[in-house]
C-alpha positions in Angstrom: -62.1 -155.8 118.2 -59.0 -153.5 117.3 -59.2 -150.9 120.1 -61.1 -150.8 123.7 -61.3 -147.1 123.8 -61.4 -144.8 120.9 -58.1 -143.1 122.1 -56.1 -145.7 120.7 -55.8 -148.5 123.7 -55.2 -151.5 121.6 -56.2 -154.8 123.5 -52.8 -156.3 123.2 -51.3 -154.2 126.0 -52.2 -155.3 129.6 -54.8 -153.1 131.5 -52.5 -151.3 134.0 -51.3 -148.5 132.3 -54.5 -147.5 130.5 -56.3 -147.9 134.1 -53.9 -145.6 135.4 -54.5 -143.6 132.4 -58.3 -143.4 132.2 -59.0 -140.8 134.3 -56.3 -138.3 133.1 -57.2 -139.0 129.8 -61.1 -138.1 130.7 -59.9 -134.6 132.2 -57.2 -134.1 129.1 -54.5 -134.2 131.5 -53.2 -138.0 130.4 -49.8 -136.2 129.2 -49.3 -135.1 133.0 -48.9 -138.6 134.0 -45.1 -139.4 133.1 -44.0 -136.1 134.4 -45.4 -137.2 137.7 -44.1 -140.6 137.3 -40.4 -139.0 136.5 -40.4 -136.7 139.4 -41.2 -139.9 141.5 -38.8 -142.3 140.3 -35.7 -140.5 141.3 -37.1 -140.1 144.9 -37.7 -144.0 145.1 -33.9 -144.3 143.7 -32.3 -142.2 146.3 -34.5 -144.2 149.0 -33.3 -147.5 147.8 -29.6 -146.1 147.7 -30.1 -144.8 151.2 -31.6 -148.2 152.3 -28.9 -150.2 150.4 -25.8 -147.8 151.2 -26.3 -145.0 153.1 -27.1 -141.2 152.5 -24.3 -140.0 150.3 -24.7 -142.8 147.7 -28.6 -142.5 147.9 -28.3 -138.9 146.8 -25.8 -139.8 143.8 -28.1 -142.5 142.6 -30.8 -139.8 142.5 -28.5 -137.6 140.8 -27.6 -140.1 138.1 -31.4 -141.2 137.3 -32.1 -137.3 137.3 -30.0 -136.6 134.8 -29.6 -139.8 132.4 -30.8 -139.6 128.9 -31.5 -143.0 129.0 -33.8 -142.4 131.8 -35.6 -139.7 129.6 -35.7 -141.3 126.6 -37.6 -144.2 128.5 -39.8 -142.0 130.5 -41.3 -139.5 127.8 -44.2 -139.5 125.9 -47.2 -141.7 127.3 -45.6 -145.2 127.4 -45.9 -147.3 130.1 -42.4 -147.8 131.3 -42.2 -144.7 134.1 -45.2 -146.4 135.6 -43.5 -149.9 135.6 -40.3 -148.7 136.3 -41.9 -146.8 139.8 -43.7 -150.1 140.6 -40.8 -152.2 140.5 -38.6 -149.5 142.3 -41.2 -149.3 145.1 -41.2 -152.9 145.3 -37.2 -153.3 145.6 -37.3 -150.4 148.1 -39.8 -152.4 150.0 -37.6 -155.6 149.3 -34.6 -154.0 151.2 -36.6 -152.7 154.0 -37.8 -156.4 154.4 -34.7 -157.5 154.2 -33.2 -155.3 156.8 -36.0 -155.6 159.2 -37.3 -159.2 158.5 -41.0 -157.5 158.8 -43.4 -160.0 156.4 -45.6 -156.9 155.7 -42.6 -155.1 154.0 -42.5 -158.6 151.8 -46.5 -158.5 151.0 -46.0 -155.1 149.9 -43.3 -155.7 147.4 -45.3 -158.6 145.9 -48.5 -156.5 145.7 -46.4 -153.7 143.7 -45.2 -156.5 141.4 -48.4 -158.1 140.7 -49.6 -154.8 139.4 -46.1 -154.3 137.5 -47.5 -157.6 135.7 -50.2 -155.9 134.5 -48.0 -153.0 133.1 -45.2 -154.7 131.3 -45.4 -158.6 132.2 -42.0 -159.6 131.1 -40.2 -156.9 132.9 -42.4 -157.5 136.1 -41.7 -161.1 136.0 -37.6 -160.5 135.8 -38.0 -158.4 138.6 -40.2 -160.3 140.7 -38.0 -163.6 140.2 -34.9 -161.3 141.2 -36.8 -159.6 144.5 -38.7 -163.0 145.2 -35.3 -164.8 145.1 -33.6 -162.2 147.4 -36.1 -161.8 149.9 -36.1 -165.7 150.2 -32.3 -166.0 150.5 -32.6 -162.8 153.0 -34.7 -164.0 155.6 -32.6 -167.3 155.7 -33.5 -170.0 158.3 -36.0 -167.6 160.4 -39.4 -168.2 161.0 -40.2 -165.7 158.5 -38.9 -167.8 155.6 -42.3 -169.7 155.5 -44.5 -166.7 155.4 -42.4 -165.4 152.7 -42.6 -168.1 150.4 -46.5 -168.4 151.0 -46.9 -165.0 150.0 -44.7 -165.4 146.9 -46.5 -168.5 145.9 -49.7 -166.7 146.1 -48.0 -163.5 144.2 -47.0 -165.5 141.3 -50.5 -167.5 141.3 -52.4 -164.0 141.2 -49.7 -162.5 138.5 -49.7 -165.3 136.4 -53.6 -166.1 136.9 -54.4 -162.7 136.0 -52.3 -162.7 132.9 -53.8 -165.9 131.9 -56.9 -164.3 132.4 -56.5 -161.3 130.2 -55.2 -163.4 127.6 -58.2 -165.8 127.3 -60.8 -162.7 127.4 -59.0 -161.3 124.5 -58.0 -164.0 122.4 -60.1 -167.2 123.7 -57.1 -168.9 125.0 -55.3 -168.3 128.6 -51.7 -169.3 126.4 -52.1 -167.1 123.7 -51.1 -163.4 124.2 -52.9 -160.6 122.4 -49.7 -158.8 122.1 -48.6 -161.8 120.0 -52.0 -162.0 118.3 -52.2 -160.3 115.1 -55.7 -158.5 115.9 -54.7 -155.4 116.9 
């Protein structure tokens, strides 16, 4: 069971990126996904900069990302880095908006995007989830929103962990054994 699809998706990688690529690959447009994501990411960075620091720093942040060789090297080709970056950047934007407004819905969107990111790059998403989740909890302080954010965070953590454990079990027979660490593929 080395590959699920004959185009080379090995089961050791999470299902998120292959799902995003499925239709474009069918249409011979898989190569187009990362350029689209590459165009979205600097716009999200600009929005994060505006949300956190104002219009001027937002534009500077966008420029730094758009012209960064590190950014370009991580999002070129068909690797999952671009999708994970877009999901986490969007989650960050929702977190900042939630911190500013206190709207629970913003934090809900943040957690949904982080759950999706776990299906693309689990370790990266776990780190981002810890940072953004803690920021959300600290930002709402003693307000009544705190309990709702804590519940959302707990549900999101259970959903993300459960989905990853189910995926592991499906492909290795053991929930705690990652297909990535398993040497079948």
